N, C-alpha and C positions, 0 to 999 in steps of 0.2 A: 735680353728681354727684361724690362723693368717690372717690378712688383707694383700692381695698381693699388694695393692696400695701403692707405695712409698710416703713418706711424705717429703716435702722440709724442709731443716734445717732452724731453726729460724734465721732471719738476725741478724748480729752483730750490736750493736748500734754504730752510727757514733761517731768517736772520736772528742771530743771538743778541738779546738786549745788551747794550754796553753797560758795564759795571759802573755804579755811581762813584765818582771820585771828586775830591776837592783839593785845591791848592791855594796857599796864601801867598800873594804876590804884592809888589809895591814896597815902599819903605815903611818904617815904623810909624811915621806920622800920618800916612794915608794908606792903610792896608786895603787890599782888594782881594775878595774871595772869589776864585774862579771855580765854577761848577760845571761838570760834564757828566754825561751818561743818563741812564734811565733811573729815576728816583721813585721806585714803587715797591711796595711790600712784596708783591707777587714775584718780582724779578730780582730779589736778593736783598730787600730791605733798604735801610739807609746806612750811609757811612757815618760812623760815630764821630762826633765833634767833642774833643776833650774840653773840660771846663776851663783849663788853663791854656787853650789854644791861642788866645790873643794876649797872653801875658807879656810878650816882648814888645807889643805895640805901645806907643806913647799915649798917655792920657790926653783927653780933650781932642783926640783926632776923630776921623770919620771913617767908618767901615763901609765900603761900597761892594757891589757884586757885579759879576759877569756871568750871566746864565745863558749865553748863546749856545753853549755846547750841550744844554739839557734837552734830551730828545723826548722825554716823557716823565710825568710825575704824578703822585697821588698824595695821600695824607702823610706818607713817610717823609716827603719833601718838606711839608709844613712843620712836622715835628722836628726835623733837623734844623730848619731855619729858626724855630723858637728856641732851641738850644743855643744856636749862634747868638741870638739876641740876648739871652741871659749872660753868655760869656762876654759879649761886648759891654753890657751894663756893668758887669763885674770889673772889666778892665778900664772903665771910664771912657769908652768910645761911643760916639754917636752912631746909631744904626740907621743907614740910608738904604731903604728897600727899592729904590727906583730902578735898579738894574735887574730886578726879578720880574717874572711874568705878572701881568696885571691881575689875573685871577688869584695868583698866589699872594699878591700884596693885599687883596681884599680879605682873603681868609686869614692871613697873618694879623690883620688889624682887629679881627674878632677876638683874638686871644688876649689874656691879661698881660700887662707889662712885666709882672713878676709872678712867680709861682705862689700858690696859696701857702700861708704860714703854717707851720706845724701846729698840731693840736696842743693847746696848752696843757701842761701837766696837771693832773688832778690835784685840786687843793686839799689841804689836810682836813681830816675829819674835825668838825667843830667840837668844842668842849661839851661835856655832858650837860651842864646847866643851860647852855645855849640851845642844845637839841631839845631838852625838856621844855624850855620856854617856847620854842617854835611849835612843838606838838600841842602845848597847852593853848596857845593862841589859835591854832587851827581848829582845835576842839571847840573853843569858845565861839569862833567865827561860824563854824558849822551849826552849832547849837542855836545861835542867833538866826541863821538863815532858815533852819527848820521851824523855829518858833514863829518867824515872820510868815512862813508859808502856811503854818497852822492857823494863824490869825486871819490871813487872807481867805482861807478856806471857810473858817467859821463866819466871817463877814459875808462871804458869798452865799453860804447856806441860809443866813438870815434874809438876804435879799431875794432868795429863791421864793420865799413866801409871798413876796410882793411882785414877783415876776420880773425883777430888774437885775438879776445876777449875770446875765449874758450866757447862761448855760442852756444848751438845747435839750429839751425833754426827751428827744429821740436818743441822744447819747446816754442820758441817765437811765432810760428804760433798757437800753442794750447792756449797760454795765450792771444793772440790777439783775438782769437775767443771767449774765455770766457769773456774777458773784453769789447768786442765790440758787434758783432752781437747777442750774446746770451742775452745781456742786452737791446736790442732795445725795447722789449715789455714793460718791467716795467718802463723804462725811458719815453717812449711815453705816457703810461697811467698816470703816475704821473704828467708830464708836461701838458698834455691835461687838467687834472682836475684843476691844478693850474691856467692855463690860463682862464678856464671857470669861476673859482671862482673870479679872478680879474675882469673879464668883468662884472659879475653879481653885485659885490659890487660897481664897478665904475658906472654902470648904475643907481643903486639905489641912489647914491649920486649926480651924475652929472645931473640927470633928474630934480632935484630941481632948477637948474640954466639953464635949456634948453641947455645943452652942452653935450648931449649924444654922439655926433660925436667924442669927444675927448677920448672916451673909447678906440678907436684904438691906439691912441698915448700912453695911459696909459698902455695897455697890451703890446704893442711892446717894449717900452722903459724899463719897469720894468722887463720883461722877458729877453730881450737881455742884459741888464746891470747887473742884480742881480739875479732874481728869478731862471731862468733856470740853471745858473751856480751853484748856491747853492744847488738846489734840485737834480740836476744830481750828484753832488759831494756827497751829503748825501746818495743817493741811492747806489752809487758805494762804499762808505765807509762801508755800511752795507752788501752789496752783495759781492763785490770783496775783500775789505780790510779784512773782517772777514775770508774769504776763504783763503787768503794768510797766515794769522797768524795761522789758524788751520792746514794748510798743513805743514808749516815749523815746528810748534811745534810737530806735529805727526812724522815728519822725525827725529826730535831731540829725541823724546822718543824711536823711533825704532833704534836709533844709526846710522842712515844713514848719518847725518851730521858728526859724528865722523869718519865714514868710508871715507868720502870725504877728511877730513883733514889728515887722516893717509896716503892716497894715494897722497897727495899734490895737490889736485884739489881745486882751490879757490872757496869758497862758494859764494862770491859776484858775480862772473861771471857765475857760473854754475846754480845757483838757483835764486839769487836775481835780476840779470840783466834782464832776460826775463820778470819777473813779473813787475818790475818797468817800463821798457821800453814799454811794451805792454799797461799798463794803461796810461802812459804818452802820447802815440800816440792816443789812442782811446777816452780818455776823452774829448779833444777839439772837436772831431767829434761828439761825443754824445751830447755835448753842442749845437752845431749847429742844430742837429736833434731835440733836446728837445725844443730849442727856436722856431723853425718852428711849432712844434706840439702845443706848448703853444699858439702861435699866432692863430693857427687854432682853438684851443679850445675857445679862446676869440671871434673869428670870428663866430663860430656856435652859441654861446649864444647871441652875439650882433645882428646878423641878425635875429634871431628868436624872439627877444624881442623889437626891435626898428625899426622904418620905415627908413631903409637905404638899398640900394642895395648892393649886395656882391662886385660889382666892386668898388663902392664908399668907402666901408670899406677898401679894399685892397689898393686903391690909397692913402687914408689917412694914412695908416700904412707905406707905402713906403716913403711918404713925411715927416712923423714925426720921423721916426727912421733912424738915420744916420748910415753910415758904421762904424763910430768910436765906437758906442755902441757894435757892434758885435766883433770888434777887442779887445776891453777892456775885454769883457766876455771871448773871446777865450784865451787870455793870462792868465786870472785868472784860467780858467779851467786847463791849463797845470800845474800851480803851485799847485792847489788843488790836482791833480792826483799824482804829485810827492810826496807831503806830505803824502797823504793817503797810497801810496805804501811803502814809506820809514818807516812810523810809523808801518804799519802792519808787515813788514819784521823784524823790530827791536823787536817788541813785541814777534813775533814767536821765534826769536833766544834767547830771555831772558826767555822763558817759562820753566816750569818744565818738568819732564819726565813721569808724570802719565797721566792717561786718563782724570782726572778732570782738569789738567792744560791746556789741549787743549781747553776746553770750556771757561776757564778763559781767555786764550790768545785771543780767538776770540772776547769775550765780550769787553775786554780791548782795542783791536784794533778798534772796532767799535766806542766805546766811544771817544777814543783819536782822531779818524778820524773826527767825527762829530764836536766835540768841536774845534778842530784845524781848520777845514774849516771855521767855523763861525768867529773865531778869525782872521784868515787870511783875510776874507772878510771885516772885520772892518778896518784892516790895509790898504787894497786896497781902501776902501772908503775914508779914510783920505788922502791917497796919491793922489787920483783922485781930491779931493777938493783942495789940495795944488797946484797941477799942472794945475788945471782948465780944466780937461778932462770932 
């Protein structure tokens, strides 16, 4: 009795891919490379072809191929053929790819005829005088560029009075708000603490000579002449200068600056002028505000730590601090603001176009702004001493 249940046929064993091999046939004047097997990375990679595999062939001959035995191939086959092509070029043979599959010929044609040359060795470090000369020329070139930018900004500011500067008043109002009222809190806090610290240190030292009342003069003159202008400028360099550099470098990366130049819109009047003008207008006002807050900070500490009436402290301050000190600090604040804004805008325009370059530009603008403000303050101190201010 036969079993009605059908039986499945036994499965066929999987065919093992044939290993890729090559042989060199023919005579030395007309060598022929015979290829067989599966040329794929997954099935065993490619058979290596030595660089001197065609050394026995005669020069000016032609290398042909027989690829009828190739059952499959991928990028490993193309890499092998490219090695063969380099060996044929080294042996002085003409490479004839017509015996290869058509698709392999097209891929092989996309590759260069020769490998890329090795990177040239680093040239020797130039002499010291040459490096100093290059640095000096770069500094002079950058100074000229910044000076030209400052002149264009001054010219645009003059044209603003006639309404022909090309600057949008909306941009100017936005930058004035960001550089002025938005910074009142941080400028006030910093100057209040600085005034309080000056008053505390002055009381500790002047108490030894029973001259605590002169703390009012110390706080008033120091803040009006130096401290408030410097601290306000440092705060604005970190807050507004870094923001200017980051904004302009972002616009550069987004190709907005390129678009303005293509349309013939001057970048100096459309973007830089409102930024520089707003900071130049707001910084002196912030200096006055910061000076008053610093004097108030000294007032709070002095009144709470020594036996003096609030009215007596204020009278001493008004008598000891002349209007010249405020005028001097006011003028310095304007120059500090102009330098911070110009440096930040220039750094932003020189930045790269990647996201990392935005952070680098902001950091560089802050550092240049702070160091430049301190250096300018030293110059003003020397000028004040020479002029007897």
